[in-house]
C-alpha positions as CSV (number, residue, x, y, z in Angstrom):
1,M,0.0,0.2,0.1
2,N,1.4,3.3,-1.1
3,R,2.0,6.7,1.0
4,K,-1.0,8.1,-0.8
5,T,-3.1,5.6,-0.4
6,L,-2.4,5.7,3.4
7,A,-2.5,9.3,3.4
8,V,-6.1,9.1,2.2
9,L,-7.5,6.2,4.4
10,A,-6.1,7.7,7.7
11,A,-7.8,11.1,6.6
12,G,-10.9,9.2,6.3
13,A,-10.9,8.0,9.7
14,L,-10.1,11.0,11.2
15,W,-13.3,12.5,9.4
16,A,-15.3,9.8,10.4
17,T,-14.3,9.6,13.8
18,G,-14.1,13.7,14.1
19,A,-17.2,14.3,12.7
20,A,-18.9,15.0,16.0
21,G,-16.6,17.7,16.4
22,Q,-17.8,19.7,14.1
23,T,-19.8,23.0,13.8
24,V,-22.0,24.4,10.8
25,G,-24.2,27.4,10.8
26,I,-28.0,27.4,9.1
27,G,-29.0,30.5,7.9
28,A,-32.6,31.8,9.0
29,T,-34.9,34.7,9.6
30,T,-34.7,36.7,12.6
31,T,-38.4,36.0,13.4
32,A,-41.2,34.0,12.0
33,Y,-41.5,30.1,10.9
34,T,-38.0,30.0,9.4
35,A,-36.6,31.4,12.8
36,Q,-38.9,28.5,14.8
37,A,-38.1,25.3,12.2
38,S,-34.4,26.3,11.9
39,A,-33.9,26.5,15.9
40,A,-35.8,23.1,16.3
41,V,-33.5,21.6,13.5
42,S,-30.7,22.9,15.0
43,K,-32.0,21.6,18.0
44,V,-32.1,18.2,16.7
45,V,-29.1,18.1,14.5
46,S,-27.3,19.4,18.0
47,E,-28.1,16.8,20.0
48,K,-29.0,13.7,18.1
49,A,-26.2,13.9,15.3
50,G,-23.5,14.9,17.3
51,I,-22.5,18.1,14.8
52,Q,-22.9,21.9,16.6
53,M,-25.6,23.2,14.7
54,R,-26.2,27.1,15.2
55,V,-28.7,29.0,13.9
56,Q,-27.3,32.3,12.2
57,P,-30.1,35.1,11.3
58,H,-30.6,37.3,8.1
59,G,-33.2,39.7,7.4
60,G,-34.5,37.1,4.6
61,S,-33.7,34.0,2.7
62,S,-32.9,36.0,-0.1
63,A,-30.0,37.4,2.4
64,Y,-28.7,34.0,3.4
65,V,-29.5,31.7,0.2
66,P,-26.4,33.2,-1.3
67,Q,-24.4,32.6,1.5
68,V,-25.4,29.0,1.0
69,N,-24.4,28.7,-2.2
70,A,-21.1,30.7,-1.4
71,G,-20.1,28.1,1.5
72,N,-20.4,31.1,3.9
73,L,-23.2,28.7,5.7
74,E,-23.5,25.4,5.4
75,F,-27.4,25.0,5.6
76,G,-30.5,26.8,5.1
77,L,-34.0,26.8,4.5
78,A,-36.1,28.1,1.5
79,N,-39.0,27.6,-0.3
80,E,-39.1,25.5,-3.1
81,L,-39.7,28.1,-5.6
82,E,-36.8,30.1,-4.4
83,T,-34.7,27.4,-4.6
84,F,-35.8,26.4,-8.1
85,Y,-34.8,30.5,-9.0
86,A,-31.4,30.4,-7.3
87,V,-30.2,27.6,-9.3
88,T,-31.6,28.7,-12.4
89,G,-30.7,32.4,-12.5
90,T,-34.4,33.2,-13.4
91,G,-37.2,35.3,-11.7
92,I,-35.7,37.2,-8.5
93,Y,-32.2,35.5,-8.7
94,D,-32.3,36.9,-12.7
95,G,-28.9,36.5,-14.0
96,R,-27.2,35.4,-10.7
97,A,-27.6,31.5,-10.9
98,H,-26.3,29.8,-7.7
99,P,-25.1,26.2,-9.1
100,D,-23.4,25.0,-5.5
101,L,-26.8,24.8,-3.9
102,R,-27.9,21.2,-3.3
103,V,-31.4,19.8,-1.4
104,A,-30.7,18.3,1.9
105,T,-34.2,17.4,2.7
106,V,-37.5,18.1,2.0
107,L,-38.7,20.0,5.5
108,T,-42.7,19.9,5.6
109,P,-45.3,21.1,2.6
110,F,-45.6,24.7,3.4
111,A,-48.5,26.5,3.0
112,S,-49.0,30.2,3.2
113,G,-52.1,32.7,2.9
114,I,-53.3,35.9,3.2
115,F,-55.0,36.9,6.6
116,V,-57.7,39.7,7.6
117,R,-59.2,40.1,10.8
118,K,-61.8,37.6,12.0
119,D,-64.6,40.2,11.5
120,S,-63.6,41.7,8.2
121,P,-66.1,41.8,5.5
122,I,-63.3,40.5,3.1
123,R,-64.3,37.0,2.5
124,T,-62.7,36.0,-0.7
125,V,-59.4,36.8,-2.6
126,Q,-61.7,39.3,-5.4
127,D,-62.5,41.3,-2.4
128,L,-59.4,42.7,-1.8
129,K,-59.3,44.7,-4.7
130,G,-58.7,48.3,-3.9
131,K,-57.8,46.9,-0.3
132,R,-54.1,47.8,1.3
133,L,-51.7,45.3,0.8
134,P,-48.2,44.8,2.1
135,S,-45.8,45.1,-1.0
136,G,-42.3,45.4,-1.8
137,W,-40.3,42.8,0.0
138,A,-36.8,44.1,0.0
139,S,-35.5,41.5,2.2
140,Q,-37.8,38.5,1.3
141,K,-38.5,39.4,-2.6
142,V,-39.7,36.1,-3.0
143,I,-43.3,36.9,-1.0
144,G,-43.8,39.0,-3.8
145,V,-43.9,36.9,-6.6
146,L,-46.1,34.4,-4.1
147,M,-48.4,37.4,-3.4
148,D,-48.5,37.4,-7.4
149,G,-49.8,33.6,-7.5
150,Y,-52.4,34.3,-4.6
151,L,-53.8,37.3,-6.3
152,A,-53.9,35.9,-9.9
153,S,-55.7,33.0,-8.5
154,G,-58.7,35.4,-7.8
155,G,-58.2,37.5,-10.9
156,L,-56.3,40.0,-9.5
157,S,-52.8,41.6,-9.3
158,Y,-51.2,44.1,-7.3
159,A,-52.4,47.0,-10.1
160,D,-55.7,46.2,-8.2
161,V,-54.5,46.8,-4.8
162,E,-52.9,49.9,-2.7
163,Q,-49.7,48.9,-2.1
164,V,-47.8,49.6,1.3
165,P,-44.3,48.4,1.2
166,V,-42.5,46.5,3.6
167,P,-39.2,44.6,3.8
168,N,-40.2,41.0,4.7
169,V,-43.3,39.3,5.8
170,V,-42.9,40.4,9.8
171,K,-43.0,43.6,9.3
172,G,-46.1,43.2,7.3
173,A,-47.8,41.3,9.9
174,D,-46.6,44.2,12.4
175,D,-48.2,47.2,9.8
176,F,-51.3,44.9,9.8
177,A,-51.6,44.9,13.5
178,A,-50.8,48.6,13.7
179,G,-53.6,49.0,11.3
180,K,-51.7,50.6,8.4
181,T,-53.1,47.5,6.0
182,D,-56.4,45.0,5.8
183,A,-54.5,42.3,5.3
184,F,-51.0,40.2,5.6
185,F,-49.3,37.2,4.3
186,F,-47.7,34.6,6.4
187,A,-47.1,31.0,6.6
188,L,-50.1,28.6,8.4
189,G,-48.7,27.8,11.7
190,A,-46.0,30.5,12.3
191,G,-45.6,31.7,15.9
192,K,-46.6,35.3,14.5
193,V,-49.6,34.6,13.0
194,R,-50.5,33.4,16.8
195,E,-49.3,36.9,18.2
196,T,-50.9,38.8,15.4
197,D,-54.2,36.6,16.2
198,A,-53.8,37.5,19.7
199,K,-53.1,41.3,19.1
200,V,-56.3,42.2,17.2
201,G,-58.8,39.8,18.9
202,G,-59.0,37.1,15.8
203,I,-57.8,36.5,11.9
204,R,-59.2,34.6,9.3
205,V,-57.2,33.1,6.3
206,I,-58.8,34.1,3.2
207,G,-59.0,30.9,1.1
208,I,-58.1,30.4,-2.7
209,D,-60.3,28.8,-5.4
210,P,-59.2,25.5,-6.0
211,S,-60.9,25.1,-9.1
212,P,-58.3,23.8,-12.0
213,E,-58.8,27.6,-13.8
214,A,-57.4,29.1,-10.5
215,V,-54.8,27.1,-10.0
216,A,-53.6,27.6,-13.6
217,R,-53.6,31.1,-12.9
218,M,-51.8,31.0,-10.0
219,Q,-49.2,28.7,-11.5
220,K,-48.1,31.4,-13.9
221,H,-46.6,33.0,-11.1
222,V,-45.4,30.3,-9.1
223,P,-45.1,27.2,-11.4
224,V,-45.0,24.8,-7.7
225,A,-47.3,25.8,-6.0
226,T,-51.4,23.8,-5.6
227,A,-54.2,24.5,-3.5
228,G,-53.9,22.6,-0.1
229,R,-56.8,21.9,1.6
230,Y,-56.3,22.8,5.7
231,E,-58.5,22.2,8.7
232,P,-58.9,24.3,11.9
233,S,-57.0,23.3,14.5
234,K,-54.5,24.5,17.6
235,V,-51.6,25.1,14.6
236,N,-53.7,26.5,11.9
237,V,-54.5,30.0,13.8
238,G,-56.7,31.7,11.2
239,V,-58.2,28.8,9.7
240,L,-61.7,28.7,11.3
241,E,-63.2,26.2,8.3
242,P,-61.8,23.8,6.0
243,T,-60.0,26.4,3.5
244,H,-57.3,26.0,0.4
245,V,-54.3,27.6,0.4
246,Q,-51.3,28.0,-1.5
247,Q,-48.9,25.2,-0.5
248,Y,-45.6,24.4,-1.7
249,D,-42.7,22.1,-0.4
250,Y,-40.4,23.5,2.1
251,L,-36.6,22.8,2.0
252,M,-33.5,22.1,3.7
253,L,-30.9,23.4,1.4
254,T,-26.8,23.1,1.7
255,N,-23.8,23.5,-0.6
256,V,-22.3,20.9,-2.6
257,K,-18.6,21.1,-0.8
258,V,-20.3,20.4,2.3
259,P,-18.7,17.1,3.1
260,D,-20.9,13.8,2.6
261,E,-20.7,12.7,6.4
262,I,-22.0,15.7,8.0
263,V,-25.2,15.7,5.1
264,Y,-25.8,12.4,6.1
265,R,-25.7,12.7,9.8
266,V,-28.1,15.7,9.6
267,V,-30.6,14.1,7.4
268,K,-30.5,10.9,9.6
269,A,-30.9,12.9,12.4
270,M,-33.9,14.6,10.9
271,H,-35.6,11.5,9.8
272,D,-35.0,9.3,13.3
273,N,-36.2,12.4,15.3
274,K,-39.7,14.0,14.1
275,P,-41.3,13.7,17.6
276,M,-38.6,16.1,18.8
277,L,-38.8,18.0,15.7
278,A,-42.6,18.9,16.5
279,E,-42.3,19.4,19.7
280,S,-39.5,22.2,19.3
281,F,-42.1,23.4,17.0
282,P,-45.5,22.0,16.3
283,A,-45.5,23.4,12.7
284,L,-42.8,20.3,11.8
285,G,-45.5,17.7,13.0
286,R,-46.1,18.1,8.8
287,F,-42.7,16.5,8.7
288,N,-42.8,13.7,6.9
289,P,-40.0,10.9,7.3
290,E,-40.9,9.2,4.5
291,R,-40.9,11.8,1.8
292,M,-37.5,13.4,2.4
293,A,-36.8,12.7,-0.7
294,R,-38.2,13.5,-4.4
295,T,-37.7,15.2,-7.8
296,F,-37.3,18.7,-8.5
297,K,-37.4,20.7,-12.1
298,G,-35.2,23.1,-13.3
299,G,-31.4,21.0,-12.1
300,V,-32.5,21.3,-8.4
301,T,-30.6,18.1,-7.3
302,Y,-29.7,16.2,-3.8
303,H,-26.3,16.2,-2.1
304,P,-24.3,13.1,-2.3
305,G,-24.1,12.7,1.6
306,A,-28.3,12.9,1.4
307,I,-28.6,10.6,-1.4
308,K,-26.2,7.8,0.3
309,Y,-28.9,7.9,3.5
310,Y,-31.7,7.8,1.4
311,T,-30.5,5.0,-0.8
312,E,-30.0,3.4,2.6
313,I,-33.2,3.5,3.8
314,G,-35.2,3.0,0.6
315,Q,-35.8,6.4,-0.5
316,W,-33.5,6.4,-3.1
317,P,-34.1,6.8,-6.4
318,P,-37.5,8.9,-5.2
319,K,-40.8,7.1,-6.2
């Protein structure tokens, strides 16, 4: 056995025994769904994978997704649409492709909607015409696209409403609670939704029309979106009756250069510890350990370390 081969084997053995001492970062927003989900994932990984995962807050996903691609962060959460745009260099990332992004896992189906006060006369998307809605989304540009799709499902666009610029969904919710807007956009199950509900004395989500025609209008803006049906529950604050809202997958991203062993340990810890994830953040009760791998459009692919684990548990290739 030559010296080069011995060196490679020694390095491999050192990595295998030393992975538990690694520290990695996960990008997150400062508050809201992504912040809570990232904290829950960090807790599970740190306690069950033997890898210290530290949450690193940013103003929005548009700020930290490029950092994951650049290798400045090992992980980050992003919705399926933003991931597609980032990898392909289209949409909100027009001309700025991020080829080193890889998927670690599907986190959950991600549902979002437009919320109004519980006693508001606004009952449908069409009723939002002429109303004050958050807009701009300087640090969460993908939200503007999602809103375009939501409004389009009801035959509206931003030209049909009074636009109130905000940097992100948290400020949008705060403006709504302060009476500056008539509605706000947020993820179902987020703590900020519960907080806003308490502040204004009750909120109600405005559902979308699940007909093929309405969904097709939405998908012109958000090709990955579907109309997901949600029931009232303690988690789904603002869902007062069975309602269809915008749904797509939320993903955990990584960088192609992150060592396979790190990604392998991270996804294994998540697969094996759903109860702990859900206990830390109830919205992660929607995480499905049997649906961590799937196929995507536009060259969005998985990290080799994740593929190795999914192959071992029978989820690769995706069914």
